[in-house]
N, C-alpha and C positions, 0 to 999 in steps of 0.2 A: 516874430513868433518865438517865444521862450522855449528853450530845449532842456530836457532833463538828461543829464549825462552821467555816465559811470566811469570812474577812473580805474584803469587796469594796469597794474605794474608787471613788468616782465624783466627777466634777466637777459642781458646781452653780453656776448663774448666776442672779443676782438680777435684779429688774425694771429695765429701762432707765430712766435718769434723764436727761431732756432739758431744755435751757434755751437761751433766746435772750436776748441782752442787747447793749447798745451801749457802745462805748468811744469817747470823744471827746477831742480834743486839738488845740491850735493849734501850728503849726510856723513858726518864723521862718527865712527863707532866710539861710544863713551869708554872711559878707562876701565870701568867696572864690567864691561862686556868682553867676551872672547873674540878672537879674530874670526872674520867671516870666511867660511870654507865653501859653502854652497847655499844658494837661496832655495828654500823649500816652498814658501808661499808668500805672496805679497798681495795686499788688499788696500785699495784706495776708496775712500768715501767722501763724496763732495758734500760739504755743508755750507749752505748760503747763510750769511749773517745779515746782509742788507741789500735791498733793491730800491733804486730811486730813478725816477724819470729825469733825464737830462736832455732837453730838446727832443730830437728824433731818436734818441738812444735810451737804453736802460743801463744804468751803472750797477753791475753786480759785483759784490765783494764777499769773500768768504775764505774757506780753507779746504785743502785736501788733507783729510786725516789718513795717515797710513799706519799699517802694521806689517812688519816684515819678519817672517819666521825663517831662521837660518840655522844651518849646522855649523858649529865652530870648527876651526881648522884642527887637524889632528885626527886620530883614529878612535877617540873615545865615544863618538856619537852624541856628544852633548849638544843641546839645542838651546837657542836663545832668541830673543825678539827685540826688535827696534820699533819704537812708536814715536810719532811726532806729527807735525802738520806743516804744510806748504801754503802760505797765504797767496791769494790771487785777487786781482781786480780786472774785470772785463767789461767792455762796452758792447752791448748787443743792439744792433740796428733794428728799428721798427719801421716796416714799410707803410703802415697805416697809423692813423691817430689812435692813441691808446685810450681805453675806456676805464675809468674808475681805478679799481684796485689791481695791482700786479700780483700774479700767482705763479710760482714755480711748478709747472705741471709735471715735468720729468727732469731728472738730473742723474748723471752717472759719471764715474771716473774709472778709467782702465789704467792701472799702474804697471809700469815697466821698470825693473831694477837691474842696473848693470854694476858689476863689481869692478871698481877702479883698482883697488888693491885691498888687502886684508883689513884695513882700517878705514876704508872710504867707499861709499856707494853713490852712484849717480841715479837720481830718480827722474822719471818723466811720466806725467799723468796726462792722458788724453781725456779732456772733460767735454761733456755734451750737456747742453741746456735747452729746455723748451719752456718758454714763458708765454703766458696768456694774460690778457687784461680783462677784467670783468666789471661791468657796470649795471646800472638800472635805467629803465626807460618807462615813462608813463604815457599811456594812450587813453583817449576818451571816446567811449562808445555812446552814441545817442540812443536812449531807451524810449523816449516819448517826447511829446510837445504839449504845450498848454492846451487844454481842452477848448475847442471852438465849435460853434454850430456848423454843420455841413462838412466836417472834417472826416476824411476816410483814411485809415491807417492799416498797415500790414506789418507784422513782426516776424522775425526769424529767431528760433530758439538755437542758441549756441552753447556748447560746453567749453569752458575756459579754464586753462591752467594759469593761475595767478600767483605772482611772487609774494610770498609771505616775508621771507628774510633771506639775505645772503650774508655769510659771515666767514671769517677765517680765525679760528681759535686754536690755542695750544692746550693739549690734553696731557697732563703729567701722570706718568705711571711710576709707582714706587712699590716694588714687590720683593719677595725673598724666595730663595730656594736653597735646599740643603744637600750636602753630599750624602750618599748612602753610608750607612753605619760601617760597612765593611771596608770602606775606602780610608786610606791614610789621610790625616789632616793636611791642609794646605800649608806649604812653606813659602812658596812664591808663585804668583800668577804670571804665566808666560804669555798667554794669548786668549782673547775673548772675541766672540762673534755673536752679536745680538740682532736678530732679524724679526720682522713682522710676518707672522704666518697666517693668522686668521683674524678678521675684524668683522663683528656683526654690529650693525647700527640700527636702532629702532627709535622711532619718534614716540615720546611719551609726553605727558602734560608738562609744558614749558621747558622741555629739554630734549637733547639727543642722548640716548642711552648707548654707551660704548661697552662692548664685551668682546673679548678675543683672547689670543694667545701670542706670546713672544717665544721664540726659540732661542735658547742660550746655550752656547758651547764654550767651555773653559778648559784650556790646557794649562796644567800647573805642575810645579815641582813640589813633591810632598816633603814633610819634615824629615823623612828618611833619605831624601835626595833622589827619589824615584819619580819618574814621569807618570802623571795620571791625567784623566780627563773625565768630564761629565757633559752630557747633552740632555737637556730637559725642555719640556714645554711648560711655560709659566703663564697661568691664566691671569687676566686682569679685568676690571670692571669699574665703571664710573659714569659720570654724566657731564655734558656740556650744556650750559644754559642756552635756551632758545625760547624766549618769552612769547607766549601766544600760540606756540605749536601744540598739536594734539595728535592722537593716534590716527585720525582720519586723513591726515596730510601725507604728502609725498616728499621725497628728498633725492638730491644728488649729492654724494659726498666722496671726497678723496682724502683718505687718511694716509699720512706718510710719517715714518720715523725720521726725525731730523737730528736727533742726538740720542746717544745711549751709552751707558757705562755700567760696569759691575765692579764692586769691591768686595773683599772678603772680610767677614766678621766672626767674632767668637760666638760659639754656641753656649748652651747652659752648662756644659762641662768645661768651658774655658779653652776649647779647641777651635781652630780656624776651619769651620765646616759650613758656614753660612755665606751665601753670596747675596749681597744687596744689589738690586737692579734698579736703576733710575733711567727712565727714557722720556723723551719729549716727542709727542705725536702732534704734528700740525694737521688740522682738519679744515679743509675748504668745503663748505656746505651751502647748498641752495635748497630752501624749503618752499614747497608750493602748496597752495590750496586749490581745490577743484570746485567750481560752481557753475550754475547755469544762468543764462541771462537771455531775456527777450529783447533783441536789438531791433530798433525801428528800421525796417528794410525799405519801405516805400510809403508815400502818402500823396493825397490830392484833396482838393476842396471843391465843394459844389457852389461856393459863394465867391471864390476868387481864384486867380491863376497862381499856381504854386510851382516854383522852379527849385530843384534840389541840386546842391553841389555835393559831390561824394568823393571820398578818398578810400583807397584800398588799405586796409589794416590787416597785418598778419598776426593771427592769434595762434596759440598752441593748445593742442588737446592731448592728454596723456593716453598712450596706447598700452604701455606695459612698464612696470617696475618689477624686476625679477632678479633673484639670485639663483644661479645654477652652478652645477659642478660637473667636471669632466674627469673621470677616473682614467688616467693615462697609464698604459703598460706597454713598454717597448723593449725588445731585445736588440742589443747592438753588439758588434764585433769589437773586442778590445784585446787583440793578440799580444800587445805589449805588456799586458798585466798578467798573462797566464803564468801561474806559479810564483808570482811576485808578491801577492797580497796576503799578509797574515791576518790582519784585522782592519776593518774600516772604523775610523774614529769619529769622523764628522762629515755630514753630507749637507750641501746647500743647493738651492735651486731658485732661479728667477725667471719669470715669464716675460717674454718680449713679443708683443703682438706686432706683426709685420703688415697685415692686410685684413680688412673687414669689408663685408659686402652683404647686402640684403639679397637672400635667395628665396626659392619657392617655399621652403619650410621654416624660414626664420632668418637669423643673422649668422653668417659664417665668419669664423675667426681663424686666421692662419698665422702661425708664428713659430717660435722656437722656445724650448725650455733649456736655459743655460744651467748645466749641472756640473758640480764639482765635488770631489770628496778627498779628504785627507786620510791616508792609510799608513799602516806599519809594514815595512818590508822585511824580508828575511836577510837583513844585512845589518849587523851590529854597528858597523862603522857609519852607515848612513841609513838610520832606521825609518825616517819619515819621507814621504813623497806625496805629491798631490796629482790628481788626475782631473782634467777639465775637458768638457765637450758640450755638444749641442744636439738636442733631439727635436726634430720638427714635429708639429702637430697641426691637425685641422679639426675644428669642432664647430658644430652648428647648434646654436641655442634656439630651441624650438619656439616659434611665435608665428602662428598662421595669419595673424593680423598685420604682419610687417609688409610694407609695400615700398617700392623704389621711390626715393625722394624724401622719405621720412628722416628725421634727425635722431641720432642716438649717441649715447656715451657708454663706453665699456671700460670698467676697471677690472684688473686681474691680479690675483695673488696665487702663490703656490704653497700648498700645505707641505708638511715635512716630507721630502722625497726619500725613497728607500732604494738602495742599490744592492742587488744580490748577484754575486759571482757564481755563474753556472758551470764553470770549467770549460776546457777546450777553447779558451779565448773568447768566451761569450759572457755577457752580463745582462741582467734585466733591471730596467729602471721603472719604478712605480711612483706616481705622484697624483695628488688630487688638485686639479687646477680649478680655482674658484673665479667666477665671473659675476660682476654686478652690472646689470643692463638697465638703462633708462631710455625708453623709446617714446618719441613725440611725433604727432602728426601736425603739419602746418595747415591752417585753415584761413583762407583769405575772406575777409568780410568787407562788403561794400558799405561803408559807414557814411551816414549823412553828417556833413560838417557845417553846411550853411543852408538856410532856407530863405528864399526870396519870394515875395508875393506882389501881385499887381491886379488891378480890376479885370474882371472877365470881359471878353468881347461880347457885349449883349446882342449886337446885331447878328453875329455868327451863331450865337446860342439860340436866338429866336427863329433863325432860318433852319436850324437842325430839326430833323423829323422827331415827332413826339413819340411815335411807336415804330419799332423796327422788328421785322421778322428776320431771324438770323439762323443760318445753318452752320453748325460747328465745324471748324476745319482742324486739320492736324496742328497741334501746338497752341491752339486757342486756350486762353485762361479767362475765367469769369471776371477776375480782378481787372484785367486789361480792357475787356469789353465794357465794364462798368465805367471805367475812366473815360473811354472813348465816347460813350453815348450819354455821359453826364448823369449817372445814377450810381447806385451802390450795389456791391456784390450781394448784400443781404436782400435787397429788393428783388434782384433777378431770381434768387433762389426761392423767395416767397411766392412770386408770381408764377413760376414754372414748377413749383413743388419739387425742387432739387435738394437732395440731402447733402451728405458729405461727398467730397471728391468733385471731379470735373465731368461735365456731360461728354458722352461719346461722340466721336467724329461722325458727322452726318445728322446728328440730332437737331431738331428744330426748337428754337426758343423765342419768346417774346421779350423785348426790351423796351421799357417805358422810361422816357426822359423824366427825371425827378422834378416834382412840383407841377407836372402837367395837370394832375388831378383826374385823369381818366383811368380808372381801374376796373 
């Protein structure tokens, strides 16, 4: 018996592979830099250049890019910066078989700098990686069979989230920003920090539309030899090709800045006031379509014995795709800063989600906001200092349809945080935390995979009663009664004048064996 099947594509994700390792290196201070007096701030950024499967391992190679801001020896308060990279190669063990494409889900580096002597530094970066593998799987749902006389069929309507495309693309950002007119022109750039603050992604015809902001901070020495800085939000916009996509579809996307730099350019007056920003954002996206299908749930025949082989197939149904914000405002004790801060130059924040859980009103997210700011002290000999800390948060993203056992993915970013010093050793931290949530419900479908037929037992059929008076019991279904007594559900409804739904418990009905001819 020929079956009509429908192919359903789905995205599958392998088990997370996590690793922690150290990258060490010594750095000599170049001849054109002053002696190191005190480290003000050090930053390490992990950049992955290549990932390849090697047996049961993933070979990851890349670099730790570092920036070290330091005060030179002496009492003049001069500041300088060291920049460079530490290469690494790490083998990450995979406990399970990898699926398709490898994707760096999370990566970070915490840099520690030790002064060996005034001309040499020892660097140690603690690197953390979280890798997943993503692949595709195709399943086949039986929708119907070839029409035959005496065939009775029942369908179940299901809503299916089908994979349209999964991709990993590089989105290049090239923008500019200018110094305020009242600021002195740039003589030398000392330190830059470019971070991703906000990214909005929309599906449009044949593309993912990207729109957002980068936060850029530049510390520089002016042409007059004075220290200056600027911190600005730089908007960007563009598209990533995604053929066949449209506004009715849904997506999961993880955009990450994997490389960024800023250089200084001449403005129309011939002064160095323009910062050219180039960044590469890697976007891992999965695009879904949503459709309904009538799956053949059960069947039997009045002309032959039908045996069905079934398999359980897991389908996904979209519950929610939602962007939400949490306006965070916390007061903290910072007695060590009381009377020390003249001006805050630069503030940065990073969200780290520690725990998520489906609760009564939605999805609860618990984590910390890692906060840091560079400030000017009331000390001409050592004018710069950095403060770093962590602020815990708990947020519930409202979704009354969320139930235990559902699958969800949460992406988080931090808008530009603001730190206000209140005096008396207290500070207020404000930030807007942004969450992108994709929630799916698993639905198991009993799918017909094989159909076997054989002749009816004519003797047993002839001995079966032609007319049955039946009293409905709890759990009885007309479909099951029709199969048992060799008739059709339609015929039972016609004879007993039953409309939609099932008869009530205790109700009496007549059942005629099909082809008996007594009506």
